[in-house]
Backbone atoms as SQL, in Angstrom:
CREATE TABLE atoms (id INTEGER PRIMARY KEY, chain TEXT, resi INTEGER, resn TEXT, atom TEXT, x REAL, y REAL, z REAL);
INSERT INTO atoms VALUES
  (1, 'A', 1, 'MET', 'N', -0.254, 14.897, 12.376),
  (2, 'A', 1, 'MET', 'CA', 0.496, 13.756, 12.213),
  (3, 'A', 1, 'MET', 'C', 1.498, 13.411, 10.786),
  (4, 'A', 2, 'GLY', 'N', 2.713, 13.084, 11.667),
  (5, 'A', 2, 'GLY', 'CA', 3.397, 13.046, 9.583),
  (6, 'A', 2, 'GLY', 'C', 3.075, 12.082, 8.751),
  (7, 'A', 3, 'PRO', 'N', 3.480, 12.423, 7.993),
  (8, 'A', 3, 'PRO', 'CA', 3.163, 11.419, 6.962),
  (9, 'A', 3, 'PRO', 'C', 3.730, 9.369, 6.805),
  (10, 'A', 4, 'THR', 'N', 4.755, 9.486, 7.824),
  (11, 'A', 4, 'THR', 'CA', 5.280, 7.957, 8.184),
  (12, 'A', 4, 'THR', 'C', 4.176, 7.396, 8.929),
  (13, 'A', 5, 'THR', 'N', 3.952, 7.972, 10.449),
  (14, 'A', 5, 'THR', 'CA', 3.019, 7.850, 11.103),
  (15, 'A', 5, 'THR', 'C', 1.576, 7.908, 10.876),
  (16, 'A', 6, 'GLY', 'N', 1.006, 8.813, 9.898),
  (17, 'A', 6, 'GLY', 'CA', -0.248, 8.342, 9.038),
  (18, 'A', 6, 'GLY', 'C', -0.471, 7.545, 8.544),
  (19, 'A', 7, 'PHE', 'N', 0.585, 6.824, 7.448),
  (20, 'A', 7, 'PHE', 'CA', 0.618, 5.971, 6.520),
  (21, 'A', 7, 'PHE', 'C', 0.375, 4.638, 7.323),
  (22, 'A', 8, 'VAL', 'N', 1.080, 4.234, 8.120),
  (23, 'A', 8, 'VAL', 'CA', 1.286, 3.248, 9.273),
  (24, 'A', 8, 'VAL', 'C', 0.191, 3.010, 10.352),
  (25, 'A', 9, 'VAL', 'N', -0.521, 4.167, 10.328),
  (26, 'A', 9, 'VAL', 'CA', -1.520, 4.260, 11.362),
  (27, 'A', 9, 'VAL', 'C', -2.790, 3.881, 10.744),
  (28, 'A', 10, 'PHE', 'N', -2.937, 4.481, 9.736),
  (29, 'A', 10, 'PHE', 'CA', -4.410, 4.310, 8.539),
  (30, 'A', 10, 'PHE', 'C', -3.940, 3.176, 7.726),
  (31, 'A', 11, 'LEU', 'N', -2.942, 2.752, 7.435),
  (32, 'A', 11, 'LEU', 'CA', -2.743, 1.377, 6.943),
  (33, 'A', 11, 'LEU', 'C', -3.274, 0.554, 7.518),
  (34, 'A', 12, 'LEU', 'N', -2.696, 0.341, 8.966),
  (35, 'A', 12, 'LEU', 'CA', -3.370, -0.963, 9.999),
  (36, 'A', 12, 'LEU', 'C', -4.771, -0.853, 10.289),
  (37, 'A', 13, 'ILE', 'N', -5.349, 0.454, 10.167),
  (38, 'A', 13, 'ILE', 'CA', -6.595, 0.419, 10.846),
  (39, 'A', 13, 'ILE', 'C', -7.233, 0.035, 9.672),
  (40, 'A', 14, 'THR', 'N', -7.065, 0.573, 8.235),
  (41, 'A', 14, 'THR', 'CA', -7.517, -0.367, 6.924),
  (42, 'A', 14, 'THR', 'C', -7.530, -1.539, 6.485),
  (43, 'A', 15, 'LEU', 'N', -6.491, -2.223, 7.486),
  (44, 'A', 15, 'LEU', 'CA', -6.520, -4.048, 7.249),
  (45, 'A', 15, 'LEU', 'C', -7.566, -4.381, 8.610),
  (46, 'A', 16, 'ALA', 'N', -7.286, -3.543, 9.338),
  (47, 'A', 16, 'ALA', 'CA', -8.252, -4.194, 10.781),
  (48, 'A', 16, 'ALA', 'C', -10.018, -3.877, 9.760),
  (49, 'A', 17, 'CYS', 'N', -10.021, -2.654, 9.295),
  (50, 'A', 17, 'CYS', 'CA', -11.682, -2.691, 8.631),
  (51, 'A', 17, 'CYS', 'C', -12.048, -3.594, 7.762),
  (52, 'A', 18, 'LEU', 'N', -10.597, -4.067, 6.797),
  (53, 'A', 18, 'LEU', 'CA', -11.132, -5.499, 5.843),
  (54, 'A', 18, 'LEU', 'C', -11.437, -6.708, 6.699),
  (55, 'A', 19, 'GLY', 'N', -10.843, -7.001, 7.644),
  (56, 'A', 19, 'GLY', 'CA', -11.208, -7.929, 8.470),
  (57, 'A', 19, 'GLY', 'C', -12.598, -7.750, 8.884),
  (58, 'A', 20, 'ALA', 'N', -12.720, -6.407, 9.540),
  (59, 'A', 20, 'ALA', 'CA', -14.258, -6.551, 9.927),
  (60, 'A', 20, 'ALA', 'C', -15.082, -6.175, 8.953),
  (61, 'A', 21, 'VAL', 'N', -14.750, -6.359, 7.567),
  (62, 'A', 21, 'VAL', 'CA', -15.732, -6.881, 6.207),
  (63, 'A', 21, 'VAL', 'C', -15.688, -7.977, 6.126),
  (64, 'A', 22, 'ILE', 'N', -14.732, -8.614, 5.856),
  (65, 'A', 22, 'ILE', 'CA', -14.693, -10.316, 6.349),
  (66, 'A', 22, 'ILE', 'C', -15.673, -10.929, 7.299),
  (67, 'A', 23, 'LEU', 'N', -15.248, -10.405, 8.568),
  (68, 'A', 23, 'LEU', 'CA', -16.350, -10.932, 9.383),
  (69, 'A', 23, 'LEU', 'C', -17.597, -10.672, 9.702),
  (70, 'A', 24, 'THR', 'N', -17.738, -9.757, 9.437),
  (71, 'A', 24, 'THR', 'CA', -19.697, -9.327, 9.185),
  (72, 'A', 24, 'THR', 'C', -20.132, -10.008, 7.696),
  (73, 'A', 25, 'GLY', 'N', -19.210, -9.845, 6.924),
  (74, 'A', 25, 'GLY', 'CA', -20.127, -10.222, 5.734),
  (75, 'A', 25, 'GLY', 'C', -19.932, -12.041, 6.129),
  (76, 'A', 26, 'ARG', 'N', -18.930, -12.877, 6.423),
  (77, 'A', 26, 'ARG', 'CA', -19.303, -13.982, 6.697),
  (78, 'A', 26, 'ARG', 'C', -21.115, -14.509, 7.759),
  (79, 'A', 27, 'ALA', 'N', -20.572, -14.159, 8.522),
  (80, 'A', 27, 'ALA', 'CA', -21.833, -13.461, 9.559),
  (81, 'A', 27, 'ALA', 'C', -23.792, -12.759, 8.709),
  (82, 'A', 28, 'ALA', 'N', -23.008, -12.826, 7.795),
  (83, 'A', 28, 'ALA', 'CA', -24.511, -12.225, 6.815),
  (84, 'A', 28, 'ALA', 'C', -25.067, -11.489, 7.507),
  (85, 'A', 29, 'ARG', 'N', -24.112, -10.108, 8.667),
  (86, 'A', 29, 'ARG', 'CA', -25.202, -9.016, 9.392),
  (87, 'A', 29, 'ARG', 'C', -24.715, -7.500, 8.247),
  (88, 'A', 30, 'ARG', 'N', -25.707, -7.565, 7.072),
  (89, 'A', 30, 'ARG', 'CA', -25.487, -6.702, 6.249),
  (90, 'A', 30, 'ARG', 'C', -25.418, -4.930, 6.492),
  (91, 'A', 31, 'ALA', 'N', -26.303, -4.875, 7.451),
  (92, 'A', 31, 'ALA', 'CA', -25.499, -3.300, 8.140),
  (93, 'A', 31, 'ALA', 'C', -24.468, -2.967, 8.378),
  (94, 'A', 32, 'ALA', 'N', -24.069, -3.818, 9.205),
  (95, 'A', 32, 'ALA', 'CA', -22.727, -3.891, 9.478),
  (96, 'A', 32, 'ALA', 'C', -21.429, -4.206, 8.644),
  (97, 'A', 33, 'HIS', 'N', -21.843, -5.410, 7.727),
  (98, 'A', 33, 'HIS', 'CA', -20.891, -5.319, 6.943),
  (99, 'A', 33, 'HIS', 'C', -20.970, -4.580, 5.660),
  (100, 'A', 34, 'LEU', 'N', -21.953, -3.105, 5.284),
  (101, 'A', 34, 'LEU', 'CA', -22.099, -2.450, 4.812),
  (102, 'A', 34, 'LEU', 'C', -20.979, -1.179, 5.527),
  (103, 'A', 35, 'SER', 'N', -21.495, -1.121, 6.704),
  (104, 'A', 35, 'SER', 'CA', -20.666, -0.021, 7.667),
  (105, 'A', 35, 'SER', 'C', -18.907, -0.232, 7.210),
  (106, 'A', 36, 'CYS', 'N', -19.002, -1.333, 7.876),
  (107, 'A', 36, 'CYS', 'CA', -17.560, -1.618, 7.822),
  (108, 'A', 36, 'CYS', 'C', -16.629, -1.726, 6.348),
  (109, 'A', 37, 'VAL', 'N', -17.269, -1.809, 5.040),
  (110, 'A', 37, 'VAL', 'CA', -16.823, -1.449, 3.657),
  (111, 'A', 37, 'VAL', 'C', -17.200, -0.043, 3.502),
  (112, 'A', 38, 'ALA', 'N', -18.105, 0.873, 4.397),
  (113, 'A', 38, 'ALA', 'CA', -17.513, 2.060, 3.734),
  (114, 'A', 38, 'ALA', 'C', -16.121, 3.207, 4.478),
  (115, 'A', 39, 'ALA', 'N', -16.141, 2.176, 5.282),
  (116, 'A', 39, 'ALA', 'CA', -15.148, 2.741, 6.596),
  (117, 'A', 39, 'ALA', 'C', -13.737, 2.307, 6.246),
  (118, 'A', 40, 'ALA', 'N', -13.629, 1.013, 5.592),
  (119, 'A', 40, 'ALA', 'CA', -12.324, 0.700, 4.650),
  (120, 'A', 40, 'ALA', 'C', -12.002, 1.583, 3.762),
  (121, 'A', 41, 'VAL', 'N', -12.944, 1.779, 2.961),
  (122, 'A', 41, 'VAL', 'CA', -12.619, 2.471, 1.711),
  (123, 'A', 41, 'VAL', 'C', -12.211, 3.925, 2.395),
  (124, 'A', 42, 'ALA', 'N', -13.025, 4.468, 3.327),
  (125, 'A', 42, 'ALA', 'CA', -12.583, 5.970, 3.280),
  (126, 'A', 42, 'ALA', 'C', -10.757, 6.154, 4.251),
  (127, 'A', 43, 'CYS', 'N', -11.111, 5.108, 5.108),
  (128, 'A', 43, 'CYS', 'CA', -9.523, 4.617, 5.519),
  (129, 'A', 43, 'CYS', 'C', -8.304, 4.396, 4.880),
  (130, 'A', 44, 'LEU', 'N', -8.578, 3.661, 3.504),
  (131, 'A', 44, 'LEU', 'CA', -7.776, 3.590, 2.158),
  (132, 'A', 44, 'LEU', 'C', -7.647, 4.830, 1.632),
  (133, 'A', 45, 'GLY', 'N', -8.388, 5.642, 1.666),
  (134, 'A', 45, 'GLY', 'CA', -8.468, 7.103, 0.873),
  (135, 'A', 45, 'GLY', 'C', -7.430, 7.565, 1.381),
  (136, 'A', 46, 'VAL', 'N', -7.421, 7.826, 2.849),
  (137, 'A', 46, 'VAL', 'CA', -6.495, 8.334, 3.634),
  (138, 'A', 46, 'VAL', 'C', -5.088, 7.498, 3.974),
  (139, 'A', 47, 'THR', 'N', -5.517, 6.469, 3.844),
  (140, 'A', 47, 'THR', 'CA', -3.696, 5.847, 3.534),
  (141, 'A', 47, 'THR', 'C', -2.784, 6.441, 2.706),
  (142, 'A', 48, 'ILE', 'N', -4.001, 6.043, 1.395),
  (143, 'A', 48, 'ILE', 'CA', -3.186, 6.793, 0.085),
  (144, 'A', 48, 'ILE', 'C', -2.920, 8.067, 0.189),
  (145, 'A', 49, 'TYR', 'N', -3.673, 9.074, 0.811),
  (146, 'A', 49, 'TYR', 'CA', -2.912, 10.438, 0.540),
  (147, 'A', 49, 'TYR', 'C', -1.470, 10.764, 1.602),
  (148, 'A', 50, 'PHE', 'N', -1.157, 9.492, 2.783),
  (149, 'A', 50, 'PHE', 'CA', -0.099, 9.679, 3.504),
  (150, 'A', 50, 'PHE', 'C', 1.052, 8.996, 2.543),
  (151, 'A', 51, 'ALA', 'N', 0.444, 7.627, 2.026),
  (152, 'A', 51, 'ALA', 'CA', 1.227, 7.194, 1.289),
  (153, 'A', 51, 'ALA', 'C', 1.797, 8.092, -0.001),
  (154, 'A', 52, 'GLU', 'N', 1.274, 9.191, -0.065),
  (155, 'A', 52, 'GLU', 'CA', 1.973, 10.033, -1.451),
  (156, 'A', 52, 'GLU', 'C', 2.739, 10.920, -0.575),
  (157, 'A', 53, 'GLN', 'N', 2.169, 11.381, 1.010),
  (158, 'A', 53, 'GLN', 'CA', 2.748, 12.143, 1.360),
  (159, 'A', 53, 'GLN', 'C', 4.473, 11.127, 1.520),
  (160, 'A', 54, 'LEU', 'N', 4.462, 10.223, 2.048),
  (161, 'A', 54, 'LEU', 'CA', 5.860, 9.645, 2.326),
  (162, 'A', 54, 'LEU', 'C', 6.587, 9.490, 1.449),
  (163, 'A', 55, 'GLY', 'N', 5.809, 9.099, 0.051),
  (164, 'A', 55, 'GLY', 'CA', 6.983, 8.972, -0.948),
  (165, 'A', 55, 'GLY', 'C', 7.621, 10.139, -1.551),
  (166, 'A', 56, 'GLY', 'N', 7.132, 11.500, -0.677),
  (167, 'A', 56, 'GLY', 'CA', 7.745, 12.648, -0.897),
  (168, 'A', 56, 'GLY', 'C', 8.814, 12.925, -0.532),
  (169, 'A', 57, 'LEU', 'N', 9.342, 12.340, 0.883),
  (170, 'A', 57, 'LEU', 'CA', 10.405, 11.850, 1.585),
  (171, 'A', 57, 'LEU', 'C', 11.790, 11.618, 1.011),
  (172, 'A', 58, 'TYR', 'N', 11.377, 10.459, -0.456),
  (173, 'A', 58, 'TYR', 'CA', 11.929, 9.754, -0.868),
  (174, 'A', 58, 'TYR', 'C', 12.082, 9.737, -1.969),
  (175, 'A', 59, 'ASP', 'N', 13.535, 9.556, -2.522),
  (176, 'A', 59, 'ASP', 'CA', 13.608, 9.515, -4.150),
  (177, 'A', 59, 'ASP', 'C', 13.567, 7.895, -4.233),
  (178, 'A', 60, 'LEU', 'N', 11.942, 7.613, -5.305),
  (179, 'A', 60, 'LEU', 'CA', 11.591, 6.121, -5.277),
  (180, 'A', 60, 'LEU', 'C', 11.914, 5.645, -6.509),
  (181, 'A', 61, 'GLU', 'N', 13.061, 5.982, -7.773),
  (182, 'A', 61, 'GLU', 'CA', 13.642, 6.028, -8.437),
  (183, 'A', 61, 'GLU', 'C', 14.589, 5.027, -8.406),
  (184, 'A', 62, 'ALA', 'N', 15.297, 5.567, -7.195),
  (185, 'A', 62, 'ALA', 'CA', 16.521, 4.565, -6.142),
  (186, 'A', 62, 'ALA', 'C', 15.921, 3.208, -6.283),
  (187, 'A', 63, 'ALA', 'N', 14.814, 2.988, -5.793),
  (188, 'A', 63, 'ALA', 'CA', 14.178, 1.686, -5.699),
  (189, 'A', 63, 'ALA', 'C', 14.584, 0.792, -6.729),
  (190, 'A', 64, 'GLY', 'N', 14.447, 1.041, -7.814),
  (191, 'A', 64, 'GLY', 'CA', 14.224, 0.494, -8.999),
  (192, 'A', 64, 'GLY', 'C', 13.080, -0.591, -9.492),
  (193, 'A', 65, 'TRP', 'N', 13.073, -1.494, -9.873),
  (194, 'A', 65, 'TRP', 'CA', 11.979, -2.459, -10.396),
  (195, 'A', 65, 'TRP', 'C', 11.108, -1.970, -9.632),
  (196, 'A', 66, 'ILE', 'N', 11.269, -1.805, -8.396),
  (197, 'A', 66, 'ILE', 'CA', 9.719, -2.325, -7.706),
  (198, 'A', 66, 'ILE', 'C', 8.762, -1.156, -7.610),
  (199, 'A', 67, 'THR', 'N', 9.995, 0.117, -7.918),
  (200, 'A', 67, 'THR', 'CA', 8.543, 1.213, -7.915),
  (201, 'A', 67, 'THR', 'C', 7.598, 1.466, -9.046),
  (202, 'A', 68, 'PRO', 'N', 7.848, 0.633, -10.113),
  (203, 'A', 68, 'PRO', 'CA', 7.094, 1.055, -11.111),
  (204, 'A', 68, 'PRO', 'C', 6.179, -0.315, -10.641),
  (205, 'A', 69, 'THR', 'N', 6.236, -1.638, -10.352),
  (206, 'A', 69, 'THR', 'CA', 5.750, -2.802, -9.845),
  (207, 'A', 69, 'THR', 'C', 5.016, -2.608, -9.043),
  (208, 'A', 70, 'HIS', 'N', 5.155, -1.448, -7.613),
  (209, 'A', 70, 'HIS', 'CA', 3.765, -1.399, -6.717),
  (210, 'A', 70, 'HIS', 'C', 3.241, -0.408, -7.194),
  (211, 'A', 71, 'LEU', 'N', 3.792, 0.925, -7.950),
  (212, 'A', 71, 'LEU', 'CA', 2.878, 2.034, -8.636),
  (213, 'A', 71, 'LEU', 'C', 1.558, 1.798, -9.228),
  (214, 'A', 72, 'ILE', 'N', 1.898, -0.188, -10.628),
  (215, 'A', 72, 'ILE', 'CA', 1.070, -0.295, -11.035),
  (216, 'A', 72, 'ILE', 'C', -0.245, -1.128, -10.436),
  (217, 'A', 73, 'LEU', 'N', 1.036, -2.355, -9.331),
  (218, 'A', 73, 'LEU', 'CA', -0.012, -2.663, -8.309),
  (219, 'A', 73, 'LEU', 'C', -1.217, -1.721, -7.615),
  (220, 'A', 74, 'ALA', 'N', -0.298, -1.148, -7.113),
  (221, 'A', 74, 'ALA', 'CA', -1.840, -0.113, -6.315),
  (222, 'A', 74, 'ALA', 'C', -3.018, 0.185, -7.435),
  (223, 'A', 75, 'LYS', 'N', -2.740, 1.034, -8.580),
  (224, 'A', 75, 'LYS', 'CA', -3.761, 1.434, -9.049),
  (225, 'A', 75, 'LYS', 'C', -4.615, 0.299, -10.205),
  (226, 'A', 76, 'VAL', 'N', -3.989, -0.781, -9.820),
  (227, 'A', 76, 'VAL', 'CA', -5.200, -2.000, -10.087),
  (228, 'A', 76, 'VAL', 'C', -5.659, -2.724, -8.804),
  (229, 'A', 77, 'THR', 'N', -5.203, -3.012, -8.003),
  (230, 'A', 77, 'THR', 'CA', -5.674, -2.427, -6.887),
  (231, 'A', 77, 'THR', 'C', -7.208, -1.243, -6.242),
  (232, 'A', 78, 'VAL', 'N', -6.741, -0.593, -6.506),
  (233, 'A', 78, 'VAL', 'CA', -7.819, 0.475, -5.897),
  (234, 'A', 78, 'VAL', 'C', -9.164, 0.429, -7.106),
  (235, 'A', 79, 'VAL', 'N', -8.999, -0.099, -8.796),
  (236, 'A', 79, 'VAL', 'CA', -9.701, -0.434, -9.654),
  (237, 'A', 79, 'VAL', 'C', -10.594, -1.660, -8.917),
  (238, 'A', 80, 'ALA', 'N', -9.569, -2.029, -8.675),
  (239, 'A', 80, 'ALA', 'CA', -10.491, -3.837, -8.453),
  (240, 'A', 80, 'ALA', 'C', -11.485, -3.534, -7.420),
  (241, 'A', 81, 'TYR', 'N', -11.356, -2.630, -6.389),
  (242, 'A', 81, 'TYR', 'CA', -11.909, -2.660, -5.075),
  (243, 'A', 81, 'TYR', 'C', -13.460, -2.249, -5.719),
  (244, 'A', 82, 'LEU', 'N', -13.407, -1.749, -7.136),
  (245, 'A', 82, 'LEU', 'CA', -15.260, -1.622, -7.916),
  (246, 'A', 82, 'LEU', 'C', -15.672, -2.982, -7.659),
  (247, 'A', 83, 'ILE', 'N', -14.642, -4.353, -7.976),
  (248, 'A', 83, 'ILE', 'CA', -15.250, -5.451, -8.223),
  (249, 'A', 83, 'ILE', 'C', -16.637, -6.357, -7.220),
  (250, 'A', 84, 'PRO', 'N', -16.143, -6.450, -6.049),
  (251, 'A', 84, 'PRO', 'CA', -16.762, -6.890, -4.757),
  (252, 'A', 84, 'PRO', 'C', -17.995, -5.697, -4.524),
  (253, 'A', 85, 'VAL', 'N', -17.939, -4.400, -4.866),
  (254, 'A', 85, 'VAL', 'CA', -18.861, -3.483, -4.673),
  (255, 'A', 85, 'VAL', 'C', -20.107, -4.104, -5.894),
  (256, 'A', 86, 'VAL', 'N', -19.740, -4.028, -7.134),
  (257, 'A', 86, 'VAL', 'CA', -20.592, -3.981, -7.934),
  (258, 'A', 86, 'VAL', 'C', -21.313, -5.962, -7.801),
  (259, 'A', 87, 'THR', 'N', -20.635, -6.783, -6.825),
  (260, 'A', 87, 'THR', 'CA', -21.028, -8.115, -6.804),
  (261, 'A', 87, 'THR', 'C', -21.762, -7.682, -5.812),
  (262, 'A', 88, 'GLY', 'N', -21.098, -6.903, -4.583),
  (263, 'A', 88, 'GLY', 'CA', -22.063, -7.208, -3.444),
  (264, 'A', 88, 'GLY', 'C', -23.237, -6.467, -3.415),
  (265, 'A', 89, 'LEU', 'N', -23.827, -5.242, -4.289),
  (266, 'A', 89, 'LEU', 'CA', -24.730, -4.552, -4.721),
  (267, 'A', 89, 'LEU', 'C', -25.517, -5.683, -5.530),
  (268, 'A', 90, 'ARG', 'N', -25.085, -6.715, -6.181),
  (269, 'A', 90, 'ARG', 'CA', -26.160, -7.762, -7.359),
  (270, 'A', 90, 'ARG', 'C', -26.387, -8.652, -6.333),
  (271, 'A', 91, 'THR', 'N', -25.838, -8.857, -5.162),
  (272, 'A', 91, 'THR', 'CA', -25.867, -9.788, -4.191),
  (273, 'A', 91, 'THR', 'C', -27.041, -9.825, -3.209),
  (274, 'A', 92, 'ILE', 'N', -26.835, -7.839, -3.220),
  (275, 'A', 92, 'ILE', 'CA', -28.237, -7.430, -2.478),
  (276, 'A', 92, 'ILE', 'C', -29.355, -8.081, -2.397),
  (277, 'A', 93, 'ARG', 'N', -29.597, -7.701, -3.971),
  (278, 'A', 93, 'ARG', 'CA', -30.616, -8.398, -5.007),
  (279, 'A', 93, 'ARG', 'C', -31.051, -9.812, -5.402),
  (280, 'A', 94, 'ASP', 'N', -29.942, -10.653, -5.023),
  (281, 'A', 94, 'ASP', 'CA', -29.993, -11.587, -5.674),
  (282, 'A', 94, 'ASP', 'C', -29.023, -12.508, -4.977),
  (283, 'A', 95, 'GLU', 'N', -29.500, -12.911, -4.040),
  (284, 'A', 95, 'GLU', 'CA', -28.425, -13.796, -2.695),
  (285, 'A', 95, 'GLU', 'C', -27.473, -15.213, -3.692),
  (286, 'A', 96, 'ALA', 'N', -27.880, -15.700, -5.112),
  (287, 'A', 96, 'ALA', 'CA', -27.045, -16.527, -5.615),
  (288, 'A', 96, 'ALA', 'C', -25.509, -16.034, -5.988),
  (289, 'A', 97, 'GLY', 'N', -25.601, -14.358, -6.161),
  (290, 'A', 97, 'GLY', 'CA', -24.334, -13.782, -6.187),
  (291, 'A', 97, 'GLY', 'C', -23.232, -13.841, -5.416),
  (292, 'A', 98, 'LYS', 'N', -23.605, -14.586, -3.940),
  (293, 'A', 98, 'LYS', 'CA', -23.015, -14.407, -2.933),
  (294, 'A', 98, 'LYS', 'C', -21.003, -15.202, -2.935),
  (295, 'A', 99, 'GLY', 'N', -20.925, -15.987, -3.622),
  (296, 'A', 99, 'GLY', 'CA', -19.956, -16.880, -3.793),
  (297, 'A', 99, 'GLY', 'C', -19.308, -16.114, -4.468),
  (298, 'A', 100, 'LEU', 'N', -19.670, -15.537, -5.948),
  (299, 'A', 100, 'LEU', 'CA', -18.738, -14.826, -6.603),
  (300, 'A', 100, 'LEU', 'C', -18.181, -13.387, -5.925),
  (301, 'A', 101, 'HIS', 'N', -19.240, -12.488, -5.169),
  (302, 'A', 101, 'HIS', 'CA', -18.762, -11.426, -4.217),
  (303, 'A', 101, 'HIS', 'C', -17.376, -11.792, -3.344),
  (304, 'A', 102, 'CYS', 'N', -17.846, -13.127, -2.570),
  (305, 'A', 102, 'CYS', 'CA', -17.174, -13.318, -1.409),
  (306, 'A', 102, 'CYS', 'C', -15.405, -13.821, -2.164),
  (307, 'A', 103, 'LYS', 'N', -15.493, -14.177, -3.289),
  (308, 'A', 103, 'LYS', 'CA', -14.173, -14.449, -4.555),
  (309, 'A', 103, 'LYS', 'C', -13.499, -13.281, -4.784),
  (310, 'A', 104, 'ALA', 'N', -14.475, -12.082, -5.306),
  (311, 'A', 104, 'ALA', 'CA', -14.027, -10.942, -5.328),
  (312, 'A', 104, 'ALA', 'C', -13.362, -10.412, -4.499),
  (313, 'A', 105, 'ALA', 'N', -13.949, -10.557, -3.214),
  (314, 'A', 105, 'ALA', 'CA', -13.634, -9.640, -2.287),
  (315, 'A', 105, 'ALA', 'C', -12.318, -10.028, -1.284),
  (316, 'A', 106, 'HIS', 'N', -12.042, -11.683, -1.998),
  (317, 'A', 106, 'HIS', 'CA', -10.823, -11.983, -1.190),
  (318, 'A', 106, 'HIS', 'C', -9.586, -11.552, -2.230),
  (319, 'A', 107, 'LEU', 'N', -9.731, -11.582, -3.352),
  (320, 'A', 107, 'LEU', 'CA', -9.270, -11.400, -4.592),
  (321, 'A', 107, 'LEU', 'C', -9.256, -9.738, -4.026),
  (322, 'A', 108, 'VAL', 'N', -9.712, -8.952, -3.660),
  (323, 'A', 108, 'VAL', 'CA', -9.075, -7.462, -3.398),
  (324, 'A', 108, 'VAL', 'C', -8.168, -7.206, -1.845),
  (325, 'A', 109, 'ILE', 'N', -8.531, -8.037, -1.132),
  (326, 'A', 109, 'ILE', 'CA', -7.662, -8.337, 0.238),
  (327, 'A', 109, 'ILE', 'C', -6.611, -8.995, -0.006),
  (328, 'A', 110, 'ALA', 'N', -6.891, -9.571, -1.014),
  (329, 'A', 110, 'ALA', 'CA', -5.256, -10.444, -1.326),
  (330, 'A', 110, 'ALA', 'C', -4.149, -9.137, -1.725),
  (331, 'A', 111, 'LEU', 'N', -4.936, -8.489, -2.611),
  (332, 'A', 111, 'LEU', 'CA', -4.616, -7.354, -3.822),
  (333, 'A', 111, 'LEU', 'C', -4.341, -6.572, -2.887),
  (334, 'A', 112, 'THR', 'N', -4.848, -5.923, -1.610),
  (335, 'A', 112, 'THR', 'CA', -4.241, -4.545, -1.139),
  (336, 'A', 112, 'THR', 'C', -2.984, -5.260, -0.279),
  (337, 'A', 113, 'VAL', 'N', -3.350, -6.752, 0.534),
  (338, 'A', 113, 'VAL', 'CA', -1.636, -6.890, 0.914),
  (339, 'A', 113, 'VAL', 'C', -0.346, -6.982, 0.101),
  (340, 'A', 114, 'LEU', 'N', -0.763, -7.537, -0.892),
  (341, 'A', 114, 'LEU', 'CA', 0.434, -7.614, -2.014),
  (342, 'A', 114, 'LEU', 'C', 1.085, -5.738, -1.962),
  (343, 'A', 115, 'THR', 'N', -0.286, -5.035, -2.063),
  (344, 'A', 115, 'THR', 'CA', -0.043, -3.746, -2.618),
  (345, 'A', 115, 'THR', 'C', 1.079, -2.773, -1.364),
  (346, 'A', 116, 'ALA', 'N', 0.324, -3.597, 0.037),
  (347, 'A', 116, 'ALA', 'CA', 1.185, -3.243, 0.712),
  (348, 'A', 116, 'ALA', 'C', 2.646, -3.872, 1.207),
  (349, 'A', 117, 'ILE', 'N', 2.952, -5.049, 1.013),
  (350, 'A', 117, 'ILE', 'CA', 4.041, -5.306, 0.753),
  (351, 'A', 117, 'ILE', 'C', 5.310, -4.755, -0.145),
  (352, 'A', 118, 'SER', 'N', 4.166, -4.744, -1.754),
  (353, 'A', 118, 'SER', 'CA', 5.483, -4.257, -2.760),
  (354, 'A', 118, 'SER', 'C', 5.545, -2.383, -1.997),
  (355, 'A', 119, 'GLY', 'N', 5.242, -2.206, -1.389),
  (356, 'A', 119, 'GLY', 'CA', 5.027, -0.636, -1.311),
  (357, 'A', 119, 'GLY', 'C', 5.897, -0.294, 0.346),
  (358, 'A', 120, 'THR', 'N', 6.066, -1.352, 1.301),
  (359, 'A', 120, 'THR', 'CA', 6.740, -1.592, 1.731),
  (360, 'A', 120, 'THR', 'C', 8.298, -1.322, 1.408),
  (361, 'A', 121, 'ALA', 'N', 8.641, -2.388, 0.452),
  (362, 'A', 121, 'ALA', 'CA', 9.431, -2.826, -0.186),
  (363, 'A', 121, 'ALA', 'C', 10.463, -1.674, -0.446),
  (364, 'A', 122, 'MET', 'N', 9.773, -0.988, -1.095),
  (365, 'A', 122, 'MET', 'CA', 9.970, 0.519, -2.184),
  (366, 'A', 122, 'MET', 'C', 10.317, 0.949, -1.343),
  (367, 'A', 123, 'VAL', 'N', 9.887, 1.629, -0.213),
  (368, 'A', 123, 'VAL', 'CA', 10.557, 2.528, 0.376),
  (369, 'A', 123, 'VAL', 'C', 11.506, 1.723, 1.152),
  (370, 'A', 124, 'LEU', 'N', 12.292, 0.756, 1.403),
  (371, 'A', 124, 'LEU', 'CA', 13.186, 0.168, 2.210),
  (372, 'A', 124, 'LEU', 'C', 14.043, 0.100, 1.387),
  (373, 'A', 125, 'MET', 'N', 13.407, -0.240, -0.343),
  (374, 'A', 125, 'MET', 'CA', 15.083, -0.265, -1.658),
  (375, 'A', 125, 'MET', 'C', 14.564, 1.414, -1.296),
  (376, 'A', 126, 'ALA', 'N', 14.375, 2.284, -1.180),
  (377, 'A', 126, 'ALA', 'CA', 14.347, 3.749, -2.004),
  (378, 'A', 126, 'ALA', 'C', 15.310, 4.510, -0.717),
  (379, 'A', 127, 'THR', 'N', 15.859, 5.673, -2.007),
  (380, 'A', 127, 'THR', 'CA', 17.236, 6.865, -0.626),
  (381, 'A', 127, 'THR', 'C', 15.993, 7.698, -0.034),
  (382, 'A', 128, 'PRO', 'N', 16.299, 8.129, 1.021),
  (383, 'A', 128, 'PRO', 'CA', 15.552, 9.007, 1.803),
  (384, 'A', 128, 'PRO', 'C', 16.204, 10.377, 1.100),
  (385, 'A', 129, 'LEU', 'N', 15.431, 11.231, 0.690),
  (386, 'A', 129, 'LEU', 'CA', 15.595, 12.791, 0.301),
  (387, 'A', 129, 'LEU', 'C', 16.890, 12.880, 1.292),
  (388, 'A', 130, 'GLY', 'N', 17.981, 13.922, 0.912),
  (389, 'A', 130, 'GLY', 'CA', 18.375, 14.801, 1.790),
  (390, 'A', 130, 'GLY', 'C', 19.366, 13.422, 2.720),
  (391, 'A', 131, 'ALA', 'N', 19.585, 12.393, 2.505),
  (392, 'A', 131, 'ALA', 'CA', 20.389, 11.308, 2.922),
  (393, 'A', 131, 'ALA', 'C', 21.497, 11.825, 1.889),
  (394, 'A', 132, 'SER', 'N', 22.747, 11.801, 2.214),
  (395, 'A', 132, 'SER', 'CA', 24.427, 11.357, 1.854),
  (396, 'A', 132, 'SER', 'C', 24.314, 10.364, 1.021);
């Protein structure tokens, strides 16, 4: 699978997994929820791998300001994934933290969507390598 196809396929799978995370979380189906979280994180890792490969096909500096913006946003998003993990583990022990966990999860999903949008903009604004 090439970088472009791999990136698009795994980004869509990651977003679908995140949707399943939300649905299973709201339904309080803990085992399914944890499985969906694991799948989403694994798919995110594969998406990042393909994103790196895809980036190698473009002169990303030619995209201008969006490149550093996207890269910072992507790093912040990956680190932010730890927040719902920590709050989720606390919620397993104490249901009182469920509201905070829900807010943290929504924050990470919003950051993921923003990162996907900025990454798409970056590639569209970049120059393909080898293009004259």
